[in-house]
Each structure stands twice: as structure tokens, then as C-alpha cells.
N, C-alpha and C positions, 0 to 999 in steps of 0.2 A: 835936649828935650824934643827937638824936631825929629831926630833919628828914632827916638823911642816911639813917637806918635806914628811915624811912617811904618815902623816895624809892627806896631799893633794893628794898623790898618791892613797891612799885608796878611797878618795872621787871621784877621777876621775875614778877609777875602778868600783865603785858602779854605777856611772852615765853611764859608757860604758855598763855595764850589763843591766841597765834599758833601754837604747837606743836599744840595740840588741833585747831584749825581745819584746819591743813595735813594732819595725819594723817588726819582724817576724809575730806577731799577726795582725798588721794592713794590711800587704800584704796578709795575709791569709783570712781576713774578708772583703776585699774590695768588692768582688762580692756577698757576702751573702745577700740574700733577706731581712732578718731581719734587716740588717744594712742600705742598700741602699734605702729602701722604708719606710720612717718614718710614724708612726701612732700616733693619739691622741696627747699626750703631745709633742712628738718629732715633729710631723707635725705642731702643733701650733708654736713651737719655730722657726722652719725653715721658715714658712710662715710669721710670725710677723717680724722676723729679716730681711727677704728679703724686706718686705714692708717698714720697717724703713730705710733700706739702700737706697731705691729708693724714699725716701721722702714722703711716703704715710701716715706716722703717725701711732699712736696706734689704735687698734680696738676700736669702741665706747664702752662706759661703763667703770666700774671700772676694776681694774686688778684682774682677777681670778687666773691665774697662775703667778708665780714669774716673775716680769718684768726685773730683772737685767740680766738674762741669755740671752734672745733675744736682749736686748739692747747691750750687749757686742758682740754677734754674728753679729749684724748689722754693727758694726765697722769692723769686719773681712770681711763682704760681700761688704763693700765699696772698699776693696782692691782686693778681688778675687771673682770669681763667687760663687753664693749661692748654693753650692753642699755639700752633706754629706762628701765627701772626704776632703774638706777644713776644716770641723769641726774636723774630725779625726786627721789630721796633727796638727792643732792648739792644740788639747787636748793631743796629744803626747808630745808636748813641755811643756804643763802645767804639764803633768805627770812626766816629768824629773825634773821640778822645785819642785814639791811636794816631789819627792824622795830626792832631795838635802836638802830640809827643814827638812825632817825626819832624815837624816843623821846628819845634823848640830845640831839639837835639842838633839839627843841621844848622841852626842859627849860630851855634858855637863855632862853626867852620867859617861861614860868611853869610851875608844877607842874600846873596844870589843863590847859594846852596840851599838856604832855608826855603826860599820861594820855590825853587825847582823841586826840591824833595817833597815839600808839602803838596804841590800840585800833582806831582807824579803819583803820590799815594792817594790823593783825593779822587783821582780819575782812573785808578788802577782796576781794571775789570775783574781779574781773578779775586782780588781782595773784597770787592763789593759782592761778588757772587757767593763767596764763602760766608759773608756776613748774613746772607739770606737763608742759610741752611742750618739745621739743628746739629751743628758740629762744633767742636771746641776750638777750631782753628782761629776764629776771630778773637776769642779770649786769649789764646796763646800769643797771637800777634800783639795784643795789647800789653801782655806781661813783658814780652821781650822789648817792645818799644819803651815801656816804663823803665826797664833795667838799664837800657842805654842812656836814657835821660838822667837817671839817678846817679850812675857811677861814671858816666862819660864826661863829666865836667873836669876840665884841666885843674890841676892843683889837688889838694888833699880833700877827699870826700868828708862831709860832715858826719857826725855820729848818727844822726837821724837818717841821712841818706844811705849810710852803710847798713843800718838795720833794715830799712825798706828795700835795699838792694838784695839782702839775704831773703827777705820775704818774697820779692819778685822771682828770684830763682826757685824758691820753694813752690810758688804757684805754677811756674812753668814746668817744674819737675813733676808736680802732681798731675799736670795735664799730659805731659810726655816725659817719662822718667829720664831719658837720655840728656835732657837739659840740666840735670844735676851736675853735669860736667862744667857748668859755668860757675859753680860755687868757688872752686879754687881761684878763678879769675878775680872774683870779688875780694877774696882774702888776700891775694897777692897785691892788688891795688891798694888795699888798706895798709899792708905791711911796708910797702914801698913809698907810702906817703910821707910828707915832711912834718906830719903832726907829732905832738909830744908822745912819749911812750904810754902814758896813762890814757890819752885819747885814743891811741891805736888799739889798746887793749879793750876799751869800752866799745869801740867800733867793731872789733872782731867778735866780741861776745854777743853784741846785738845782732850782727849778721848771722851768726850761727843759730841764735834763738829764733830769729825770723824764719830761717830755713826750716828748722826742726818743728816749729809751730805748725807748719803746713803738712810736712811729709810724715811726721811721726804717727798721727792718728790713723791714717789708712794703712800704714805699714804694721802698726800694732794690731789692728783688726785682722789683717792677714795672718799674723803670728797666732792670734787667738783662735782663728778658724782652722788653721792647718797644722799648728805646732811648729812651723818653721817660718823664718823671717823672709818675706818677699817685699821688695821695695815698691811700695804704692800699689802695684798691680801684679797679677800672675800671668799676664799675656805675653811677657817677653819671650818665653821659650817657643811658643807656637809661631809667633811673628818672626823669630830668628830662623826657624825651620822653613817657613813659607818663603823666606828670602834666600835660603841657602840649602838647596837640595839638587839632585841630579837634573830635574826638569825645570829648575828655576830660570826665569827669563829676565830677571832684573826688576820686574814690576810685580804687582800683586797677582799671584797665580797659586791656587791651592794645590798642594801635592796630593798624589794618589794616597788613599787610605784615610783621609780626613773627611768626615761626613758633615760638611759645613751646614747643610740645611737642617740636620737633626742635632748637631753637636757644635754649636758656635764656639764653645770654649776649648774644644778638642779633647776633653777629659775622657769621653767614651772611646774616641778614636785611638787615643794613646793607650788606653787599657787593652783594647783589642790588639793593637800592634805589639804591646809588651807581653800579652798573654796572661795578664793578671790585673786585678782591679787597682786603679791608681786614684789618688786624690788629685785635686786641682793643682796643688803645688808640685806633686810628683809628676803629673802630666807635663807641666811646664819644663821641669828639669829633664824629663825624658826627651821632649822635642829639642831642647837645647843641645843634648848629647848627640842627637841625630844630625843637627846642623854642624856641630863641631867635627863630627866624623867625616862629613862630606868635605869640609875645608881641609882637613888633615890628609885624607886619603886621595883627594883629587886637587892638588894645589894649582895645577895649570888651569883646569876648568874653573876653579874658584877665582883665580886672578882675572880670567876673561870675564867672568860673571860680575865681579866687582867693578871692572872697567866699564862694563855695560851699564851698571847702576849709576856710575858717575856720569856716563853719557846721558842717561835719562834725566838725571838731576838738572842738567843744563839744557835739556831739550826744549825747542820752541813750543812743543805741545804741552797742554795740561793733561798729564797722564791720569786717567780715572782710576778710582778704586771701587767705590760703590756709586758715588756721585760722578757726574760728567759735566764739567764746566764748559767743555767744547760744545756739547749738545745744547746746553742752556743758551750759549751765545748764538748758536745757529737758529734757535727758536725765537729769540728776542732781539730785535734790532737795537734797542737801547743798550743792552749788555754787550752786544757785538761791537758797537761803536767804542764803548769804554775799554773793551778787551784789546783795542789797538795799543793801549798802554798796558802791556803785559810783561811777562818775564823777560823776553828778549830785549826790549828797550831798557828795562832796569839793569839787566846784566851787562849790556854794552856800556852804559853810562857809569855803572859801578866799577867796571874795570878801569875806566879813566880816573875815577875817584881814588881807587886804591893805589894806582901808579902815579897819581898827580904829585907834583912838587909842592913845596910850601912847608911851613912849620909843622912838626908832628902834632897830631890831634888825637886826644884820648877818645873822642867820640868815634873817629874812624877805627881806632884800634879795637874798641869794644864791639863795634858793629861787625868787624871782620871775625872776632872771636865768636860772636853769636852765629854767624854764618858757618863757621867751622863746626860748632856743636850741632847745628841743624844738619849739616852734611853727614854727620856720624849716623843719624837715623837712616838716611838713604843707603849708605854703604853697608851698614850692619844688617839692616832688615831688607827693605825693598824701596824702590823709588816710585813716588806718586805725587801728583799735584797737591794732594792734601798735606803731605809732609813739607812741601815747598811753601805753602801759603803763609805760615807764620814767619818766614824769612823775608817777606816782602817789605816790612818796615826797615830793617837794616839795609836791605838792598836799595830802598828809596833814598835813605840818608847818604849812602855812598854814591848813588846816582846823582843826587843833588850836588855833591862835592865834585863829581866828574863833569857835570854841566858847567859849574863855576870854573873848573880847570879849562874846559873847552872855550869859554868866553875869554879867558886870558890868552889861550892859544890863538884865538882869532886876531888878537892884537899883534901877535908875532908874525914873522915872515920867514919863508924858506925852511931851513933845516930846524930851526928852533921850534916852529909850529909842528913839524913832523915828529920831532922827539916827544912832544906833548900828547899827540893823538895816536901814536902807534898802537896802544892797546886796543883801539877800535878794530884794526885789521885782525889782530889775534882773536878778538871776541867773535868776529864774523866767521872766521875759520872754525872756531870751536862749535858755534851754532850749526854750521853747515855739516860738520862731522858728527854731530850728536845724533843718536838713533831717533827715528820718528815713530810715534805710536800709530798703529794701523787704524785709519779712520773708519774703515768698513767694520772692523771689530768693535770700535767705540760706538758706532751707530747701532750695531746689532745688540751690544750689551745694554745700551740705553733703552732700546725697544723692549728687551727682555725685562728690565727693571720696571718699565711702564706696565707691562703685563702683570707683574706681581702686584703693583699698586692697584690696578683695576680689580684684581682678585680680592684684595683687601677691602675694596669698596663694594664687592659683590656683583660687579658688572662683568660677568664671565664672557659674554660675547665680545666686548671690547678687549678683554684680556687675550682671548684667542686670536683676535686680529693682530694685536701687538706681537704675540709669539710668532705668528706667520711672517710678519714683517722682519722680525729678528732673524728668522731662518732664511728669508730671502737675501738678507745681507751676509749671513754667515751660516751655512748649512751644517757646520761642524759643532754648533752650540748645543751640546747635549742637554743642558738645563732647559733650553727652550723646547726641545722635543718632548722632554718629560712633562713640562707644565702644559704644553699643548694637549698632550694625551689626557692629562687630568681634567682639562676643560671639556674635552670630548666625552669623558666618562659622565660628567655631570649632565650632559645633554643626551645620554643614552646611546651614543655612537661607539659601541663597544669595539667593533671590528677595526675602525680607524684608530681608536685609542691603543689597541694591542699592537698595531703596526708601528705606531709612533713611539710607544714604550720600548719596543724592540730596537728601533733606531737609536733611541737614547742610550741604550746599553752599549751600542757600538762606539759611542764617544765618551760615556761616563765610566765604562768598565763595569765591574760587579757592584753597582750601586744598590744597596739593600732596599731603599725605598722603591726604586723602580722594579726590582725583582719581586718585592712583596705585592706591589700593585698588580703586576702581571699574574701572580699566583691567585689573587682574589678574583680577577677577571676570569681566569680559566675555571676556577671553582664555581663562579656564578653561571658558567655555561655547562656545568655538569662534568667538566673534564678534570676530575680530581687527581687522577694519576699525573697528568701534566702539571697540575697545580703543585703537587708535592715536590716535583723537581725544582720549581722556582722557590718554594718555601725553603728547601734545603740549601739552595744557593744563597738566599737572603740570610739564613741563620749563620752560614759560614762567613758571610760578609760582615755581619753584626750580631755576634752571639748574645749581646746584652739586651737585645730587643725581645722581651718576653711575650709581647703581643703576637709576634710572628709564630712563636712556639704554640701559643694557644690556638691560633687559626690553623696551624699545621695539624693539630689534634682534631680540629673540626673536619678537615679533609679526610683524615684517617677514619674518623667515626662514620662519615658518609659512605666510605668505601667498605664498611663492615669490619674494619680492623679495630674493633673497639678496645681491646686490651692495650694495643699500642697507643691509642688515643688517650686512654686513662693514664698510662705510664707517662706520656708527654705532659699531661696536666698535673700529675703528681710532682714532676720535676719543677714545674713552674711554681706550684704551691710551696714546695720546699725552699725555693729561692726567694719568693715574695708571696706570702699567704694572702695578702690583700690586693693582689694584682687585679685591677678593675676589669680588664678584658676577660680574665678567667672567671671572675664572679658573674659577670654578665652572661657568659656562655653557659655556665652551669645552671644559672637561674632560668635561662631560656629553655634548656633541655628539661629541667624539672617541670616547668609550666606546661610543656608538651607531653608530659607523662613518660618521658624516656627514662629507662632504668639507669641508675648510677651506683657505683660501689659505695658502701657505707661511709668511707672516709671522705670521698668527694661530695657525697650528699650532705655530710655535716658542714663542709666548707661552704656549700651553697646556701645553707640555712643559717649558719653562724659565721659570717665572714670575719 
């Protein structure tokens, strides 16, 4: 009874520590621009969840990003206003639940392991940082911690634990499909249990039902929308290509030809590269073929690339994708202190836990299996701190086991102690050999993202300042040159904008948006012949953008080449009779009394 009371008090102490740490960071981050103004994935999650909460339904087409997270957020937004702060508070509670699961799982190893694992996760800076962002990583960490707790118990798992284990794998796979690899682990543990045959059958059936209950609905929607089966999302192909192409660096780096700012799903980019119109599913398979072609045709380069990904996976740095945990830590003292307990500490202690002696533990086995499944995402796609964040719970459990092993080693002397702690030396060597993320590049990218956020808020002067700071840190950041020029256009500084758009082309290549903007600026200065050159280059870069063709026709019209202009507009009308830019242009010409051919006149009057 005394041992139970002591364990309960330790558990409460760990949760209290986790709560205090999370409250301090949440209150510190509430006004941070990077938190309160979501971008890209976070913006999609917020927008989609809000739409679902208001009964608007899913966006048209198949699921590109994981649908489970905005679906759950929509439930929250039916109860409270759709604000980032609501997500932060909800994920604080989820972080406490994850901490509890880590503690309870490690308690099966030893009381020392439980206390150490619980405190490590309670005070883990990267885990707390991701809990404050509108990203699915904290939810995924909770699912994986729950899976370890459900099926990591020594002995035969109960029927209910097996069913919930399948459900946990389904939730994890719905958030990141590669975690479906954990389903065979659950099934094998059930088959190898000492339970009776009928109980094993019931456990297997319930595990499969739990898994299917989560992953079948989004996969069926993809089938209904595209005519082909895509498991949960259609983003696998483009992510595979981003991580496996000739210019890949092992981290998130968009290949040439993908117009991310206009085409986040890559469907238009794939259509342009393929020379024909592709559906979302066809685009995903097209990119997957490109990635496989690189691996097959360049095996040496592919091997070096995958080795680099493995290095970034264990890097001491939190490699950014969109978000930057490193920059958040630099801006907030509270988070910087908690980030002292980050990946390197957990990694070193976890190596001790994996190599530690003692009786075999299913909790350690399942934790290692979860880490292996998570590593698959890094190697197959690309390495990023976001992919590593859900692996912090199993790392904390193994680290707790490692600290317990270290306590035992402290009691030994001489060679016996060295035999216990030798993995620490190996871990230090691996951390030292791992590639480091360029901090100047991380700072520049964070400033660039801040500029985009200020633009979303309509504070363009502040946005311009951020872009200039980004370029001061990294003058090769073409996106910042482009966005800086856009800010200058808004303030009427055309000459500066044209100079900076031209610089952007030097780093972005034939970016159709930059080319189009230059064409518009030249046209505004009455230099339509020069504008035509940029319109033609923009069309070659992105033939699917009909607005560029319409404005090219305007330049031709102003040059007196009216028949060519009419021909351009007829082509647009044939491709898309209701093209808004075309209708607006024809309506404007009609209002000015400009003569139009009968067919275009009819389009302007009867769109």
C-alpha cells in the first residue's frame, strides 16, 4: 500500500511539473507572431476545422493533408471560438495526458525509470513547443504514447487493449500514414500471446476493426474523388519526390518545377512537367515515379542522401520545415530553458536504455519499434524536427530506462560500470558526426516567414523590414527578394520593385509569378514590348495560368496588334468560358467603347 501511495505521489508530482512548465511557455508564446498567425499547413488546419464546425464540409477533392487533425479540431471549435489560443489550451491538456502515459509505461520497467521518463517529457522543450502550434505532432505523440501503454504490458494483452491498440495505430496512420507499419507489430504481439485461441481471434478482429474504423473513411473519400485508392492522403508522391531528387539535401527543399506558392498540392506543377492535365492522384503517382527514377538511376547519390537524412534525424538541431523551434527558443527565455532537455539528452539516455541489461521488457521493445517506424518517414521522405517530435515519448521512456541503468551502474566499480555506460560514448560520437542545420539559413527563413505573417495582417512596412532582415542573413533567399518587391509595389516604388524581382529570378529560376509581376510592371510603364517577353516566359513556365494569357492579350491590344489579342482571348474562352480575368477585361473594354468582335462581345455580355 505504501509503494502504491508513493507511486501515485510521484505521478502527481510529474504531472504538476508538466503543467507548470506548459503554463509558463503557453503564457509566454501567446502573443508570438509565429504562433498567432498560422501559415500553410497550420492555416489549412484552422480554416478546414472552422469550416467543418460551421457545417461547410470538406474542401473539394481528395484529402491532401491528414484529415484526422482538422476533424478533431472542428469538434473543439463547435464548443469554443476557432482561435489559435483554443488549440494551445487543448494541446496543453493533451500534453499532460501524454506525459502521464509516458510515466505509466516506464513504470513497468522500474520506479526510477518512471520518474526519470516522466520528468524528461514533462520538461522537454521541443515537445512543449509543438504543443503550442497548430500542427498534428502533439496529437500524434499522444497516439504513439497511448499505443506503447496499451500493448507494452508484459504478458498477453487483453481483448480491449488489442482493439484500442489497433485504434491507436489507425489514429497515428491517419495523422501520418507511414505509422501503419505498426499494425503488424500489434498483430504479432497478439498472435504470440499465451491467450487461448478464441481470445486471440477476438483480439485480432478487434485490432483490425479499430484500425479500419479510422483509416477507411478518408481512404474511401479519396477513392470516390479520384477513382483510385489512396491511403488516407494523396501527398505521399510529392513528399517522396521532395526528399528524393537530384538537388535534395536530406531536409525539406522544394525541387525546381514545383510552384509551391501557387500550387501547394503540386497538381498543376505535375501537369506542366508531364505535358498533360493530371488529377491529384495522378500527380502524386507522377512525383513518386520521379523519386523512384532518381533512386534507381543514381544509387550512389541516393545512398549518400539517405545517410545524410539519417544524420539529420539524430542531429542536435531542430531542423525547421515551416516552423522553427530553434527561433522560438531564441526569442523566449522560458522555452530556451526547457529546450535544454531536448533530443540530444533523450537520445543519449535512450541508448543506455536500449543497451541496458536486465530482464526483457515489452515496453522497451514496443518503444524501439515505434522509433523504427518513425525513422522510416525521415529516410523515405526528408528529415525535419516536426517528424521527430512524435518520437519524443518513446525516446523519453527509453531514456528513463537508461537513467535507471545509469543509477545501477553508479553502484558498480571499474569495468562493470564501463560496460554499462559505453553507449554514452557512442552516442556522443554520433551526435558530433551528425550534420548541423545552418543557423543563418534558419534565422533567414524565420524572418521570411515573419514577413509573410505581417503581410497577412496587412502591416506591409513591418513585412518589408522582415524581408530585408532575411536577406541580410541570407542574400540567396529568392522568395524574400520576390516578396520584398511585392511590398515595394504596394508603396509605389516601381523601380526598386523591378530590380528586386529581377534579383529574385536569379535565385528562383523561371518563376511564373515573378515573371508575371515584372510583365505587369513593364506594362504599367508603357513598355508593352518588354512586357510581352516576360508574359511569354511566364506562360512557358506555367501554361495553365489563364490570367497571364488574358493580360498578354491586353499588352497586344495596347500595341495595336488587336487581332493577335482577340486570338489570345478566344483561346482562353475556349479553355475556360467563365475565366474571371477575361470577363473583367472584356467588360472594361466594352465600358470604354472599344470595338470587340461579335463572339467576344457576346461573351462579355453573357458570361
